N, C-alpha and C positions, 0 to 999 in steps of 0.2 A: 273095409278099407276104401275110401273115395280117392280117385285119381284127379289131379289138376295138372293141366299142361304147362310146362315152363312158358310156352309161347303165349298163352292167355295172361300169365303174369307180366311178361314183358308188354304186351299190348295195353293192360290196365295201368302199368307205371308209366308208359309213354303218355297216355291220357292224363294221368294225374299231373305230370310235371307241367303241361302246358295249361291245364285247367287252373291250378293253384297259382300261377305266376300271372293269369290274365283276369282272374274274377276272384274277388274277396268272398269268403264264406259270409252267408246272411247275418250271423251273429256279430261279425265284425262291422259289417254295413251298419247294421242298427245301433251298435255301440257308438260309431262316429256321429251318426245323426242325433243320438241322445246327448253326445258331448257338445254339439254345436249348440243345443238348446240350453245346456247347463252353463256353459262357459260364460264368464262374466266380463272378460276382457274384450274390448273390441278388436284388437289385433289377433287375439286367440280365435275369436269367431270368424275372422277372415281366413286364418290359416286353416281351420277345419272345413270351411266352405271350398277352399282350394283343393284340400284332400278328397273332398266328396266329387268334386269335378274331375280330378284326376282319375278316380275309380271309374267314373261313367266313360271317360275318354278311352281308358284301358280296354274296358269290356266291349265297347262299340267298335273300336279301331282295332281290336286283337293285338295290343301291344302290351308288353309288361307293365305292371302297376308300378314296379320300381326297377331301376337299372340293374341293381344288385339282385340277381334272380336266385342267389344263395347257393349254399352246399345242400345237396339233397339228403335229408335226415329221415330215415324210415323206422317206424315201429310196426313189427311184422308179428301178429299173432297166429301161430300155427296150430291147428286142430291136431290132437294126437292120432286122429284116425285119418289123416291125409297123407296121401303119397304123391310127390311132385315128379311128374314123368317129363322125359326128354331133355333133361338137363338139370344142373345144379341150381337152386333157387337164387343164390347169391349172383351167379352169373346172369340169370334172367331179369333181376332187378336191375343190375348195372347196365344191362342191354337196353332196357326200357328208359333209363336215365339218358344214355347216350342218344336214343332216338328222339326222345322228347326235347331235349336241349338243343339238338342239332336241327331237327326238323321243325321244331317251334321257334327257331332263330333266338333262342335265349342265351344270355351271356355265360360263357364258360368261365368259371371262377376258381377252379381246383387245380393246385400245382402238385407235382408228382412227388416232390420231397419238400418238407419244410424248410430244408437247408438250401438246395440248388434252385428252388422256385420256378421250375419249367412247368408251364402250363399243360395239362394232359389233352386239352383240345376238345374234350366232349363233357366236361363236368363230373366224370367218374374218376375215382370210386365214390360211391354213395357211403353214408355212415348208417349202418343198419344194426337195429337192436331187435333180437329176436326173443319171442316168449312162446313157450309151449302152453296150450290151453286145452280143455276138453273140447270134443266135437270134431265135425268133418269139414270145417271151413277155413279159408285163410283171410284174416282181415289186415289190410294194409293201410297204414297212416302215413302220408308224406307231409313233412313240415320243412319246406325250403327256408334255410336260416341264413339271412344276410349278416355280414360280419361287423356293421357299424354298431348294431345292438349287441351282438355276440361277444365282442370285445369288452363289453362292459359288465360281463358276467363275474360273480364272485363266490367264493366258498368261506365260510366262517366255521372254525371248529370251537364252538362254544363249550363253557362249562355248564353241566346241568343246573348249577346254581344261578346262571344267568336268567334262566326261565322265560316266560313269555315276554317280558320287557326287552330281554337280550335279543330275542328273535325279532321284534318290532324294530329295534335300534339297527340290527345288522341289515334288514330289507331297505330301511329308510336311507341308511347310510351308502348303501350300494346305488340307489336311485339318485341321491344327491352328488354323488361322485360321478354317476354317468351324465347327469345335466342334459345339455342338449345333443351330446354325441350319440345318444340312443334314439333319436329322431322321435321325440315324443309328440303326440300321447302314445304311451307304451303300454304293453300288457307285460305284467310281472310274473313270472313263473317262479314258485319257490318250492323247494324240497326240503323237508325237515325228517331228520332221523337216519336210520340205516348206518352207513359208513361214509368215508370221504367220497367214494365214487358213487355210491348208491343215491346220495342226496342230489347229486349233480344230474343223474338221470331222471330222478323224480322231477326236478325243476324243469327240464326240458320237456318231458311228458306232460307237465302241467299246462304248457302253453298249447296243447293241443286240444285241450277241454273247452268247451264252448264258454264264452265269457258271460252268457246268460245263465250258466249253471253253476251254482255255488257248490262248495263242498258238501259231500253228504253228511259229515258229522257236524252237529250244530255249533260246537265250540270252535272247530276250524273256520266254519263259515262266518262266525262273528269275527274271528281273527282276521280273516280276508277284508272284511268291511273296515275294520279299525285301521289296518295298514293302508288301505286305499285312501281312507280319509286323511291319514297323516301325510300321504305322499301328495295329495292333492292340495294340501296347506303349504307345500314347499314353494309354491310360486314359480316353478319352473315353466310350466305351460306348454302349449302347443308350439312346436319347433324351437322350444327353449326361449321364446320371446316374452314369456311372463303370462300368467293366466291361473285359472282356478282348475283346468283339467290337465294334469301331468300324466296320469295313467287312467286307461279305460278299465282296467280290472287287475285284480290280483288273485291269481290261482294257485292254491297250496295243496301239494300232495304230501302225505306222511308215510312212514315206515318204522316199525320197532327198531330200537337202537340199543346200545350198550349202557350199562348202568353208569359208566364213567364219561359219557359223551352226549353232545347236543349238535350234531352237524347241521349246518343250515347253507343251503346253496340258493343263489338267485341268478336266474337266467332271464334277461330282459329281451323283449321284442319290440321292435317298433309298431307303429299302427298297422303296417302290412304284416300282421300276423297270419301267415299262409298255412292252410292245411286241406288236405283233401283225402278223403277215405274211399275205398273199395273192398267189397266183401266177395269173395270168389268161392 
């Protein structure tokens, strides 16, 4: 049994919160550069150029890429041969979020209750999804999620007879309805299968996968490409001002489902598709 200190978890989470909000991952930086080359609209090219400039300023001056530094969402894979010492893992993660958002001068966007709307003042609590896995390590993935794009999320409880075309239409409909509100160019996370809540989790997790890495299943990979092509024919374009690059990628995750169902969830993220990973 390997022991991992809760203090080490806190320190890692603190670093991740600051890192993710100041520096975009290489896959997203490359995706924006490629989008600028592909974009056919002069206005769209100008917008993408401004986004690239914004990324450079954020990294050089250590300021957030976006003023909405998001709600901290974690995917935590815990090896079955790990024992966390010195405190509860959830307290350790939330303490890391508190330190990262306070000491990193990041905007605190979390309210204590969805009804009374009183700000917690330190961006906690985080949203944490735990997974037990083989091994003696803890893998922590952070995906700060802003709500301009989060508010554009959709779930469609399709019928099996709706098939592939139903899935494609659902995703494209969600993107069209989002329009400029999701701050395109966007990354579209899609979850297919499972149950009502499982497909939503799949869609969220899909956003943490590199946009340079297609689905492992060839059929799903082709579906990603087809949906991306349809989205980019919508004409929404960068910042919603028209163009040929509305989405940078479509990432799909799937799970077995019931014979009577075809759940499809769409979780959209703006071009600031932030993620940071630590393995302890």
